C-alpha positions as CSV (number, residue, x, y, z in Angstrom):
1,M,28.1,40.9,-40.3
2,T,24.7,41.5,-42.0
3,T,23.2,42.6,-38.7
4,T,26.0,45.1,-38.3
5,I,25.4,46.4,-41.8
6,G,21.7,46.7,-41.1
7,A,22.3,48.4,-37.8
8,R,24.6,50.9,-39.4
9,I,22.2,51.7,-42.1
10,K,19.5,52.3,-39.5
11,S,21.9,54.5,-37.5
12,L,22.8,56.6,-40.5
13,R,19.1,56.9,-41.5
14,E,18.1,58.0,-38.0
15,Q,21.1,60.5,-37.7
16,R,19.9,62.1,-40.9
17,K,16.3,62.1,-39.7
18,L,15.1,60.1,-42.8
19,S,12.1,57.8,-42.7
20,Q,12.3,54.2,-43.9
21,E,10.1,55.1,-46.8
22,E,12.5,57.8,-47.9
23,V,15.6,55.6,-47.8
24,A,13.8,52.6,-49.3
25,E,12.9,54.8,-52.3
26,K,16.6,55.9,-52.6
27,F,17.5,52.2,-52.7
28,G,14.8,51.5,-55.3
29,F,12.9,49.1,-53.1
30,N,9.2,48.7,-53.7
31,D,8.3,49.1,-50.1
32,R,9.8,50.1,-46.7
33,Q,9.4,46.5,-45.4
34,T,12.5,45.5,-47.4
35,L,14.6,48.2,-45.6
36,S,13.1,47.2,-42.3
37,A,14.1,43.6,-42.8
38,I,17.7,44.7,-43.6
39,E,17.8,46.9,-40.5
40,T,16.7,44.1,-38.3
41,G,19.0,41.5,-39.9
42,D,16.1,39.4,-41.3
43,R,17.4,40.0,-44.8
44,K,20.9,40.0,-46.1
45,V,22.3,43.0,-48.0
46,A,23.3,42.3,-51.6
47,A,26.6,43.6,-52.9
48,D,25.0,46.1,-55.2
49,E,22.8,47.3,-52.3
50,L,25.8,47.8,-50.1
51,L,27.4,49.9,-52.8
52,R,24.2,51.9,-53.1
53,A,24.2,52.5,-49.4
54,T,27.7,54.1,-49.6
55,Q,26.3,56.5,-52.3
56,I,23.1,57.3,-50.4
57,F,24.9,58.0,-47.1
58,G,28.2,59.3,-48.4
59,V,30.4,56.9,-46.4
60,S,33.1,54.5,-47.4
61,I,32.4,50.8,-47.7
62,D,34.6,50.3,-44.6
63,Y,32.0,52.0,-42.5
64,F,29.7,49.0,-43.2
65,T,32.3,46.2,-43.3
66,D,34.9,47.1,-40.7
67,P,33.7,46.1,-37.2
68,F,36.2,48.4,-35.5
69,I,34.7,51.6,-36.9
C-alpha cells in the first residue's frame, strides 16, 4: 500500500505543478530526498505524514488508502 500512497502523492504533486522541494517543505522534511523516497516506495509514510498529505493536497484520507479510487 505504501507504493500506492507514494504514487498518489507524486501524482497530486505533478498535477499541481509543484516541485519535490516545495512539497517537502510543506511536509516539514529537511530535504527533497525524503519525499523522493516516499514517492518511489523506498520509505514508508508515517501516520502523521499521511494526515499532513491530506491537508497539503486537500483530499480525503480515502484517496490515499482506498485502492479503488
